[in-house]
MOPAC internal coordinates of N, CA, C and O (Angstrom, degrees):
PM7 1SCF
backbone

  N    0.0000 0     0.00 0     0.00 0    0    0    0
  C    1.4493 1     0.00 0     0.00 0    1    0    0
  C    1.5194 1   107.81 1     0.00 0    2    1    0
  O    1.2310 1   120.50 1   -60.71 1    3    2    1
  N    1.2957 1   116.65 1   119.29 1    3    2    1
  C    1.4578 1   121.25 1  -177.81 1    5    3    2
  C    1.5198 1   112.64 1   -80.11 1    6    5    3
  O    1.2310 1   120.64 1   147.85 1    7    6    5
  N    1.2905 1   116.38 1   -32.15 1    7    6    5
  C    1.4526 1   120.54 1  -177.51 1    9    7    6
  C    1.5225 1   110.54 1   -97.10 1   10    9    7
  O    1.2310 1   120.75 1   -25.79 1   11   10    9
  N    1.3176 1   116.18 1   154.21 1   11   10    9
  C    1.4501 1   119.52 1   178.50 1   13   11   10
  C    1.5241 1   111.02 1  -102.58 1   14   13   11
  O    1.2310 1   120.96 1  -154.63 1   15   14   13
  N    1.3277 1   115.77 1    25.37 1   15   14   13
  C    1.4554 1   122.11 1   175.53 1   17   15   14
  C    1.5196 1   106.98 1  -121.05 1   18   17   15
  O    1.2310 1   120.83 1   -50.51 1   19   18   17
  N    1.3117 1   116.02 1   129.49 1   19   18   17
  C    1.4592 1   119.98 1   177.57 1   21   19   18
  C    1.5168 1   107.03 1   -94.86 1   22   21   19
  O    1.2310 1   120.85 1   -62.09 1   23   22   21
  N    1.3196 1   115.98 1   117.91 1   23   22   21
  C    1.4666 1   119.07 1  -176.87 1   25   23   22
  C    1.5173 1   113.02 1  -116.79 1   26   25   23
  O    1.2310 1   120.25 1   174.30 1   27   26   25
  N    1.3226 1   117.12 1    -5.70 1   27   26   25
  C    1.4635 1   119.08 1   178.59 1   29   27   26
  C    1.5331 1   109.44 1  -156.84 1   30   29   27
  O    1.2310 1   121.28 1    -5.22 1   31   30   29
  N    1.3232 1   115.15 1   174.78 1   31   30   29
  C    1.4654 1   121.35 1  -176.55 1   33   31   30
  C    1.5259 1   112.06 1   -62.67 1   34   33   31
  O    1.2310 1   120.32 1   144.89 1   35   34   33
  N    1.3152 1   116.99 1   -35.11 1   35   34   33
  C    1.4670 1   121.04 1   179.30 1   37   35   34
  C    1.5305 1   110.19 1   -62.54 1   38   37   35
  O    1.2310 1   120.44 1   131.36 1   39   38   37
  N    1.3365 1   116.76 1   -48.64 1   39   38   37
  C    1.4677 1   120.67 1   178.29 1   41   39   38
  C    1.5342 1   110.63 1   -60.89 1   42   41   39
  O    1.2310 1   121.13 1   141.52 1   43   42   41
  N    1.3303 1   115.45 1   -38.48 1   43   42   41
  C    1.4618 1   121.41 1  -179.96 1   45   43   42
  C    1.5286 1   110.81 1   -61.18 1   46   45   43
  O    1.2310 1   120.48 1   133.14 1   47   46   45
  N    1.3283 1   116.70 1   -46.86 1   47   46   45
  C    1.4619 1   120.54 1  -179.73 1   49   47   46
  C    1.5265 1   111.58 1   -63.93 1   50   49   47
  O    1.2310 1   120.75 1   139.53 1   51   50   49
  N    1.3161 1   116.18 1   -40.47 1   51   50   49
  C    1.4685 1   120.28 1   178.72 1   53   51   50
  C    1.5274 1   110.17 1   -64.07 1   54   53   51
  O    1.2310 1   120.52 1   136.11 1   55   54   53
  N    1.3216 1   116.60 1   -43.89 1   55   54   53
  C    1.4644 1   120.69 1  -179.65 1   57   55   54
  C    1.5249 1   110.60 1   -63.41 1   58   57   55
  O    1.2310 1   120.10 1   138.26 1   59   58   57
  N    1.3294 1   117.42 1   -41.74 1   59   58   57
  C    1.4629 1   120.67 1   179.20 1   61   59   58
  C    1.5289 1   111.17 1   -64.32 1   62   61   59
  O    1.2310 1   120.19 1   138.67 1   63   62   61
  N    1.3364 1   117.24 1   -41.33 1   63   62   61
  C    1.4654 1   120.04 1   178.21 1   65   63   62
  C    1.5182 1   110.90 1   -63.15 1   66   65   63
  O    1.2310 1   120.87 1   138.71 1   67   66   65
  N    1.3426 1   115.94 1   -41.29 1   67   66   65
  C    1.4596 1   119.96 1   179.80 1   69   67   66
  C    1.5314 1   110.44 1   -64.68 1   70   69   67
  O    1.2310 1   120.58 1   136.81 1   71   70   69
  N    1.3186 1   116.50 1   -43.19 1   71   70   69
  C    1.4653 1   120.04 1   178.25 1   73   71   70
  C    1.5244 1   110.77 1   -62.70 1   74   73   71
  O    1.2310 1   120.47 1   138.90 1   75   74   73
  N    1.3148 1   116.71 1   -41.10 1   75   74   73
  C    1.4750 1   119.96 1   177.92 1   77   75   74
  C    1.5276 1   110.98 1   -59.86 1   78   77   75
  O    1.2310 1   120.58 1   138.03 1   79   78   77
  N    1.3360 1   116.50 1   -41.97 1   79   78   77
  C    1.4675 1   120.21 1   178.62 1   81   79   78
  C    1.5246 1   111.21 1   -63.73 1   82   81   79
  O    1.2310 1   120.82 1   138.10 1   83   82   81
  N    1.3394 1   116.03 1   -41.90 1   83   82   81
  C    1.4633 1   119.57 1   178.34 1   85   83   82
  C    1.5272 1   111.27 1   -62.75 1   86   85   83
  O    1.2310 1   120.91 1   138.43 1   87   86   85
  N    1.3167 1   115.87 1   -41.57 1   87   86   85
  C    1.4673 1   119.56 1   179.60 1   89   87   86
  C    1.5254 1   111.74 1   -67.25 1   90   89   87
  O    1.2310 1   120.27 1   145.62 1   91   90   89
  N    1.3241 1   117.08 1   -34.38 1   91   90   89
  C    1.4628 1   120.02 1   175.77 1   93   91   90
  C    1.5196 1   110.70 1   -63.43 1   94   93   91
  O    1.2310 1   120.55 1   139.86 1   95   94   93
  N    1.3269 1   116.55 1   -40.14 1   95   94   93
  C    1.4642 1   120.79 1   178.28 1   97   95   94
  C    1.5176 1   109.66 1   -60.66 1   98   97   95
  O    1.2310 1   120.55 1   135.23 1   99   98   97
  N    1.3199 1   116.55 1   -44.77 1   99   98   97
  C    1.4598 1   120.51 1  -179.60 1  101   99   98
  C    1.5230 1   110.49 1   -64.23 1  102  101   99
  O    1.2310 1   120.38 1   138.94 1  103  102  101
  N    1.3129 1   116.88 1   -41.06 1  103  102  101
  C    1.4607 1   120.25 1  -178.71 1  105  103  102
  C    1.5281 1   112.10 1   -69.16 1  106  105  103
  O    1.2310 1   120.46 1   148.22 1  107  106  105
  N    1.3162 1   116.72 1   -31.78 1  107  106  105
  C    1.4605 1   120.57 1  -178.98 1  109  107  106
  C    1.5305 1   112.60 1   -76.93 1  110  109  107
  O    1.2310 1   120.74 1   151.40 1  111  110  109
  N    1.3269 1   116.18 1   -28.60 1  111  110  109
  C    1.4651 1   120.07 1  -178.09 1  113  111  110
  C    1.5233 1   109.56 1  -100.21 1  114  113  111
  O    1.2310 1   121.61 1   -19.81 1  115  114  113
  N    1.3013 1   114.53 1   160.19 1  115  114  113
  C    1.4545 1   118.47 1   172.09 1  117  115  114
  C    1.5226 1   107.21 1   -73.15 1  118  117  115
  O    1.2310 1   120.68 1   -28.79 1  119  118  117
  N    1.3080 1   116.31 1   151.21 1  119  118  117
  C    1.4579 1   121.17 1  -175.38 1  121  119  118
  C    1.5255 1   113.03 1   -54.47 1  122  121  119
  O    1.2310 1   120.33 1   142.95 1  123  122  121
  N    1.3332 1   116.97 1   -37.05 1  123  122  121
  C    1.4708 1   119.06 1  -177.79 1  125  123  122
  C    1.5294 1   112.74 1   -71.46 1  126  125  123
  O    1.2310 1   119.75 1   165.47 1  127  126  125
  N    1.3227 1   118.09 1   -14.53 1  127  126  125
  C    1.4587 1   121.05 1   179.15 1  129  127  126
  C    1.5259 1   113.10 1   -93.67 1  130  129  127
  O    1.2310 1   119.62 1   178.78 1  131  130  129
  N    1.3195 1   118.33 1    -1.22 1  131  130  129
  C    1.4603 1   121.81 1   179.62 1  133  131  130
  C    1.5212 1   108.57 1   -87.91 1  134  133  131
  O    1.2310 1   120.98 1   -48.64 1  135  134  133
  N    1.3189 1   115.73 1   131.36 1  135  134  133
  C    1.4620 1   119.65 1  -177.23 1  137  135  134
  C    1.5223 1   111.57 1   -77.91 1  138  137  135
  O    1.2310 1   121.17 1   -22.17 1  139  138  137
  N    1.3141 1   115.36 1   157.83 1  139  138  137
  C    1.4614 1   121.20 1   175.67 1  141  139  138
  C    1.5315 1   110.25 1   -64.39 1  142  141  139
  O    1.2310 1   120.81 1   148.88 1  143  142  141
  N    1.3143 1   116.06 1   -31.12 1  143  142  141
  C    1.4636 1   120.25 1   178.15 1  145  143  142
  C    1.5353 1   110.22 1   -63.50 1  146  145  143
  O    1.2310 1   120.42 1   136.27 1  147  146  145
  N    1.3244 1   116.80 1   -43.73 1  147  146  145
  C    1.4670 1   120.77 1   178.35 1  149  147  146
  C    1.5191 1   110.60 1   -63.81 1  150  149  147
  O    1.2310 1   120.23 1   135.50 1  151  150  149
  N    1.3271 1   117.17 1   -44.50 1  151  150  149
  C    1.4635 1   120.51 1   179.12 1  153  151  150
  C    1.5273 1   111.35 1   -63.14 1  154  153  151
  O    1.2310 1   120.71 1   140.20 1  155  154  153
  N    1.3269 1   116.25 1   -39.80 1  155  154  153
  C    1.4664 1   120.31 1   177.34 1  157  155  154
  C    1.5178 1   111.73 1   -64.29 1  158  157  155
  O    1.2310 1   120.64 1   140.32 1  159  158  157
  N    1.3120 1   116.39 1   -39.68 1  159  158  157
  C    1.4642 1   121.12 1   178.78 1  161  159  158
  C    1.5352 1   110.65 1   -66.11 1  162  161  159
  O    1.2310 1   120.59 1   141.62 1  163  162  161
  N    1.3242 1   116.48 1   -38.38 1  163  162  161
  C    1.4715 1   120.44 1   177.03 1  165  163  162
  C    1.5260 1   109.74 1   -62.42 1  166  165  163
  O    1.2310 1   120.39 1   135.25 1  167  166  165
  N    1.3243 1   116.86 1   -44.75 1  167  166  165
  C    1.4652 1   120.22 1   179.32 1  169  167  166
  C    1.5258 1   110.86 1   -62.54 1  170  169  167
  O    1.2310 1   120.71 1   136.06 1  171  170  169
  N    1.3232 1   116.26 1   -43.94 1  171  170  169
  C    1.4600 1   120.66 1  -179.05 1  173  171  170
  C    1.5198 1   111.58 1   -62.42 1  174  173  171
  O    1.2310 1   120.37 1   130.64 1  175  174  173
  N    1.3109 1   116.89 1   -49.36 1  175  174  173
  C    1.4675 1   120.36 1  -179.61 1  177  175  174
  C    1.5295 1   111.38 1   -65.67 1  178  177  175
  O    1.2310 1   120.38 1   143.68 1  179  178  177
  N    1.3200 1   116.88 1   -36.32 1  179  178  177
  C    1.4667 1   119.93 1   176.74 1  181  179  178
  C    1.5205 1   110.47 1   -61.47 1  182  181  179
  O    1.2310 1   120.41 1   138.03 1  183  182  181
  N    1.3201 1   116.82 1   -41.97 1  183  182  181
  C    1.4637 1   120.88 1  -179.77 1  185  183  182
  C    1.5232 1   112.39 1   -66.90 1  186  185  183
  O    1.2310 1   120.30 1   133.83 1  187  186  185
  N    1.3358 1   117.04 1   -46.17 1  187  186  185
  C    1.4661 1   117.39 1  -176.89 1  189  187  186
  C    1.5280 1   111.16 1   -70.02 1  190  189  187
  O    1.2310 1   120.22 1   146.71 1  191  190  189
  N    1.3189 1   117.19 1   -33.29 1  191  190  189
  C    1.4742 1   120.31 1   176.62 1  193  191  190
  C    1.5300 1   109.46 1   -67.45 1  194  193  191
  O    1.2310 1   120.57 1   135.86 1  195  194  193
  N    1.3152 1   116.51 1   -44.14 1  195  194  193
  C    1.4643 1   121.06 1   179.35 1  197  195  194
  C    1.5245 1   111.28 1   -62.09 1  198  197  195
  O    1.2310 1   120.23 1   137.16 1  199  198  197
  N    1.3222 1   117.17 1   -42.84 1  199  198  197
  C    1.4672 1   120.73 1   178.36 1  201  199  198
  C    1.5194 1   111.11 1   -61.25 1  202  201  199
  O    1.2310 1   120.24 1   137.09 1  203  202  201
  N    1.3176 1   117.14 1   -42.91 1  203  202  201
  C    1.4613 1   120.92 1   179.43 1  205  203  202
  C    1.5285 1   110.61 1   -63.92 1  206  205  203
  O    1.2310 1   120.67 1   134.74 1  207  206  205
  N    1.3277 1   116.32 1   -45.26 1  207  206  205
  C    1.4689 1   120.35 1  -179.98 1  209  207  206
  C    1.5322 1   111.25 1   -64.22 1  210  209  207
  O    1.2310 1   120.47 1   138.80 1  211  210  209
  N    1.3302 1   116.71 1   -41.20 1  211  210  209
  C    1.4637 1   120.29 1   179.32 1  213  211  210
  C    1.5319 1   111.46 1   -63.72 1  214  213  211
  O    1.2310 1   120.64 1   142.16 1  215  214  213
  N    1.3324 1   116.38 1   -37.84 1  215  214  213
  C    1.4687 1   119.91 1   179.46 1  217  215  214
  C    1.5215 1   111.34 1   -72.14 1  218  217  215
  O    1.2310 1   120.38 1   141.90 1  219  218  217
  N    1.3097 1   116.87 1   -38.10 1  219  218  217
  C    1.4604 1   120.91 1  -175.96 1  221  219  218
  C    1.5194 1   112.87 1   -83.69 1  222  221  219
  O    1.2310 1   120.20 1   143.70 1  223  222  221
  N    1.3243 1   117.23 1   -36.30 1  223  222  221
  C    1.4618 1   122.32 1  -176.32 1  225  223  222
  C    1.5265 1   110.48 1  -127.86 1  226  225  223
  O    1.2310 1   119.84 1  -112.50 1  227  226  225
  N    1.3278 1   117.91 1    67.50 1  227  226  225
  C    1.4713 1   118.79 1  -178.39 1  229  227  226
  C    1.5277 1   110.95 1   -66.16 1  230  229  227
  O    1.2310 1   121.30 1   -35.93 1  231  230  229
  N    1.3036 1   115.12 1   144.07 1  231  230  229
  C    1.4500 1   120.89 1   177.94 1  233  231  230
  C    1.5297 1   107.37 1  -104.25 1  234  233  231
  O    1.2310 1   121.22 1   -61.52 1  235  234  233
  N    1.3098 1   115.26 1   118.48 1  235  234  233
  C    1.4586 1   120.11 1  -179.15 1  237  235  234
  C    1.5218 1   109.57 1   -78.03 1  238  237  235
  O    1.2310 1   121.64 1   -34.90 1  239  238  237
  N    1.3250 1   114.46 1   145.10 1  239  238  237
  C    1.4609 1   119.53 1   176.13 1  241  239  238
  C    1.5303 1   108.23 1   -70.18 1  242  241  239
  O    1.2310 1   120.13 1   -38.48 1  243  242  241
  N    1.3142 1   117.35 1   141.52 1  243  242  241
  C    1.4625 1   119.23 1   179.61 1  245  243  242
  C    1.5266 1   110.56 1   -72.96 1  246  245  243
  O    1.2310 1   121.17 1   -21.43 1  247  246  245
  N    1.3229 1   115.36 1   158.57 1  247  246  245
  C    1.4579 1   117.54 1   173.67 1  249  247  246
  C    1.5355 1   107.17 1   -70.71 1  250  249  247
  O    1.2310 1   119.77 1   -23.59 1  251  250  249
  N    1.3274 1   118.05 1   156.41 1  251  250  249
  C    1.4683 1   120.72 1  -174.33 1  253  251  250
  C    1.5268 1   114.15 1   -56.44 1  254  253  251
  O    1.2310 1   119.80 1   139.79 1  255  254  253
  N    1.3275 1   117.98 1   -40.21 1  255  254  253
  C    1.4595 1   120.27 1  -178.44 1  257  255  254
  C    1.5278 1   110.35 1   -64.69 1  258  257  255
  O    1.2310 1   120.33 1   136.84 1  259  258  257
  N    1.3169 1   116.98 1   -43.16 1  259  258  257
  C    1.4653 1   120.27 1   177.66 1  261  259  258
  C    1.5277 1   111.31 1   -62.42 1  262  261  259
  O    1.2310 1   120.76 1   140.96 1  263  262  261
  N    1.3255 1   116.16 1   -39.04 1  263  262  261
  C    1.4614 1   119.96 1   178.99 1  265  263  262
  C    1.5358 1   110.87 1   -64.62 1  266  265  263
  O    1.2310 1   120.61 1   139.00 1  267  266  265
  N    1.3221 1   116.44 1   -41.00 1  267  266  265
  C    1.4671 1   120.31 1   178.26 1  269  267  266
  C    1.5256 1   110.36 1   -63.44 1  270  269  267
  O    1.2310 1   120.70 1   133.21 1  271  270  269
  N    1.3247 1   116.27 1   -46.79 1  271  270  269
  C    1.4660 1   120.14 1  -179.53 1  273  271  270
  C    1.5221 1   111.26 1   -62.10 1  274  273  271
  O    1.2310 1   120.51 1   139.11 1  275  274  273
  N    1.3317 1   116.63 1   -40.89 1  275  274  273
  C    1.4611 1   120.67 1   179.41 1  277  275  274
  C    1.5246 1   110.72 1   -63.57 1  278  277  275
  O    1.2310 1   120.54 1   133.46 1  279  278  277
  N    1.3368 1   116.57 1   -46.54 1  279  278  277
  C    1.4664 1   120.07 1  -179.72 1  281  279  278
  C    1.5251 1   110.80 1   -62.43 1  282  281  279
  O    1.2310 1   120.83 1   139.76 1  283  282  281
  N    1.3212 1   116.03 1   -40.24 1  283  282  281
  C    1.4639 1   118.68 1   178.53 1  285  283  282
  C    1.5201 1   111.29 1   -62.80 1  286  285  283
  O    1.2310 1   120.95 1   139.39 1  287  286  285
  N    1.3099 1   115.79 1   -40.61 1  287  286  285
  C    1.4666 1   119.64 1   179.01 1  289  287  286
  C    1.5248 1   110.92 1   -64.79 1  290  289  287
  O    1.2310 1   120.63 1   136.40 1  291  290  289
  N    1.3226 1   116.41 1   -43.60 1  291  290  289
  C    1.4554 1   120.92 1  -177.66 1  293  291  290
  C    1.5291 1   112.35 1   -65.05 1  294  293  291
  O    1.2310 1   120.92 1   143.48 1  295  294  293
  N    1.3290 1   115.86 1   -36.52 1  295  294  293
  C    1.4666 1   120.11 1  -177.55 1  297  295  294
  C    1.5286 1   113.25 1  -101.03 1  298  297  295
  O    1.2310 1   120.96 1  -170.12 1  299  298  297
  N    1.3377 1   115.76 1     9.88 1  299  298  297
  C    1.4730 1   121.97 1   177.90 1  301  299  298
  C    1.5330 1   111.57 1    54.01 1  302  301  299
  O    1.2310 1   121.12 1  -132.87 1  303  302  301
  N    1.3361 1   115.47 1    47.13 1  303  302  301
  C    1.4592 1   120.79 1   179.96 1  305  303  302
  C    1.5216 1   110.72 1   -95.81 1  306  305  303
  O    1.2310 1   121.53 1   -30.08 1  307  306  305
  N    1.3227 1   114.69 1   149.92 1  307  306  305
  C    1.4633 1   121.48 1   177.27 1  309  307  306
  C    1.5312 1   107.97 1  -109.55 1  310  309  307
  O    1.2310 1   119.97 1   -14.44 1  311  310  309
  N    1.3186 1   117.66 1   165.56 1  311  310  309
  C    1.4713 1   119.48 1   178.21 1  313  311  310
  C    1.5272 1   112.94 1   -54.26 1  314  313  311
  O    1.2310 1   119.92 1   142.72 1  315  314  313
  N    1.2992 1   117.75 1   -37.28 1  315  314  313
  C    1.4625 1   120.00 1   179.45 1  317  315  314
  C    1.5331 1   111.20 1   -64.06 1  318  317  315
  O    1.2310 1   120.62 1   148.60 1  319  318  317
  N    1.3371 1   116.42 1   -31.40 1  319  318  317
  C    1.4673 1   120.88 1   177.68 1  321  319  318
  C    1.5275 1   111.36 1   -67.62 1  322  321  319
  O    1.2310 1   120.73 1   154.89 1  323  322  321
  N    1.3217 1   116.22 1   -25.11 1  323  322  321
  C    1.4639 1   121.05 1  -177.22 1  325  323  322
  C    1.5248 1   112.46 1   -87.25 1  326  325  323
  O    1.2310 1   119.87 1   171.92 1  327  326  325
  N    1.3138 1   117.86 1    -8.08 1  327  326  325
  C    1.4693 1   121.52 1  -176.25 1  329  327  326
  C    1.5272 1   112.08 1   -56.70 1  330  329  327
  O    1.2310 1   120.15 1   141.53 1  331  330  329
  N    1.3340 1   117.31 1   -38.47 1  331  330  329
  C    1.4649 1   118.89 1  -178.73 1  333  331  330
  C    1.5275 1   112.15 1   -65.47 1  334  333  331
  O    1.2310 1   119.84 1   153.81 1  335  334  333
  N    1.3212 1   117.90 1   -26.19 1  335  334  333
  C    1.4662 1   121.35 1   179.43 1  337  335  334
  C    1.5264 1   112.06 1   -85.19 1  338  337  335
  O    1.2310 1   120.59 1   151.78 1  339  338  337
  N    1.3302 1   116.47 1   -28.22 1  339  338  337
  C    1.4559 1   120.98 1  -176.78 1  341  339  338
  C    1.5220 1   112.69 1  -105.36 1  342  341  339
  O    1.2310 1   120.16 1   168.66 1  343  342  341
  N    1.2917 1   117.30 1   -11.34 1  343  342  341
  C    1.4494 1   120.96 1  -179.45 1  345  343  342
  C    1.5143 1   112.68 1    99.81 1  346  345  343
  O    1.2310 1   120.51 1   145.07 1  347  346  345
  N    1.3296 1   116.63 1   -34.93 1  347  346  345
  C    1.4638 1   120.60 1   178.29 1  349  347  346
  C    1.5199 1   108.71 1  -164.70 1  350  349  347
  O    1.2310 1   120.05 1   -20.79 1  351  350  349
  N    1.3365 1   117.50 1   159.21 1  351  350  349
  C    1.4676 1   119.62 1   177.43 1  353  351  350
  C    1.5335 1   112.13 1   -61.95 1  354  353  351
  O    1.2310 1   120.37 1   145.09 1  355  354  353
  N    1.3283 1   116.90 1   -34.91 1  355  354  353
  C    1.4685 1   118.50 1  -178.92 1  357  355  354
  C    1.5272 1   111.23 1   -66.12 1  358  357  355
  O    1.2310 1   119.93 1   142.58 1  359  358  357
  N    1.3199 1   117.74 1   -37.42 1  359  358  357
  C    1.4724 1   120.20 1   177.80 1  361  359  358
  C    1.5280 1   109.98 1   -66.75 1  362  361  359
  O    1.2310 1   120.69 1   142.52 1  363  362  361
  N    1.3213 1   116.29 1   -37.48 1  363  362  361
  C    1.4644 1   120.97 1   176.06 1  365  363  362
  C    1.5254 1   109.74 1   -56.86 1  366  365  363
  O    1.2310 1   120.50 1   131.64 1  367  366  365
  N    1.3385 1   116.64 1   -48.36 1  367  366  365
  C    1.4694 1   120.20 1   179.97 1  369  367  366
  C    1.5237 1   111.49 1   -65.14 1  370  369  367
  O    1.2310 1   119.89 1   143.32 1  371  370  369
  N    1.3261 1   117.81 1   -36.68 1  371  370  369
  C    1.4637 1   120.72 1   177.31 1  373  371  370
  C    1.5248 1   111.04 1   -61.83 1  374  373  371
  O    1.2310 1   120.36 1   137.68 1  375  374  373
  N    1.3171 1   116.91 1   -42.32 1  375  374  373
  C    1.4664 1   121.20 1   179.27 1  377  375  374
  C    1.5316 1   110.01 1   -66.30 1  378  377  375
  O    1.2310 1   119.90 1   131.65 1  379  378  377
  N    1.3139 1   117.79 1   -48.35 1  379  378  377
  C    1.4538 1   120.40 1  -177.88 1  381  379  378
  C    1.5273 1   113.20 1   -67.67 1  382  381  379
  O    1.2310 1   120.21 1   155.68 1  383  382  381
  N    1.3166 1   117.20 1   -24.32 1  383  382  381
  C    1.4595 1   120.36 1   177.50 1  385  383  382
  C    1.5210 1   112.72 1   -93.03 1  386  385  383
  O    1.2310 1   120.38 1  -176.26 1  387  386  385
  N    1.3564 1   116.88 1     3.74 1  387  386  385
  C    1.4556 1   120.67 1   176.08 1  389  387  386
  C    1.5219 1   114.72 1    80.47 1  390  389  387
  O    1.2310 1   119.46 1  -170.17 1  391  390  389
  N    1.3199 1   118.63 1     9.83 1  391  390  389
  C    1.4655 1   121.40 1   179.60 1  393  391  390
  C    1.5201 1   111.80 1   -79.86 1  394  393  391
  O    1.2310 1   120.50 1   154.34 1  395  394  393
  N    1.3349 1   116.65 1   -25.66 1  395  394  393
  C    1.4654 1   121.99 1   177.72 1  397  395  394
  C    1.5248 1   107.94 1  -134.93 1  398  397  395
  O    1.2310 1   121.88 1   -28.68 1  399  398  397
  N    1.3214 1   114.00 1   151.32 1  399  398  397
  C    1.4718 1   117.33 1   179.79 1  401  399  398
  C    1.5018 1   110.76 1   -89.06 1  402  401  399
  O    1.2310 1   120.10 1   180.00 1  403  402  401

C-alpha cells in the first residue's frame, strides 16, 4: 500500500496483512531486537486501521438503562446491591422502568 490512507476495503485488507506481518516480526524477535522504525510503523498502521474501522463500523453508546443492566450482569449484582447508588431499591426500579431519569 503506497498511501497511508485507507479509502476502501482493498486498502483495508492490505493494511491489516501488513500489520500482521509486522506483529509477527515483533513476536519472533526479542523485544530489544525490534527497531524503533518497526514499532513506529506498527503504531501508524494500528491508527489508520482503527480510524477506518471506526468510520465504517461506529459503535453507538448504549442507553443508560442498558449500561446499568449490563454492568449488573457482568458484576453479578442484584437490585439490592444497587440501592447505595440509587438511594433505595424502589428508586432503582423507578429508573430501570423509565419512571425517573
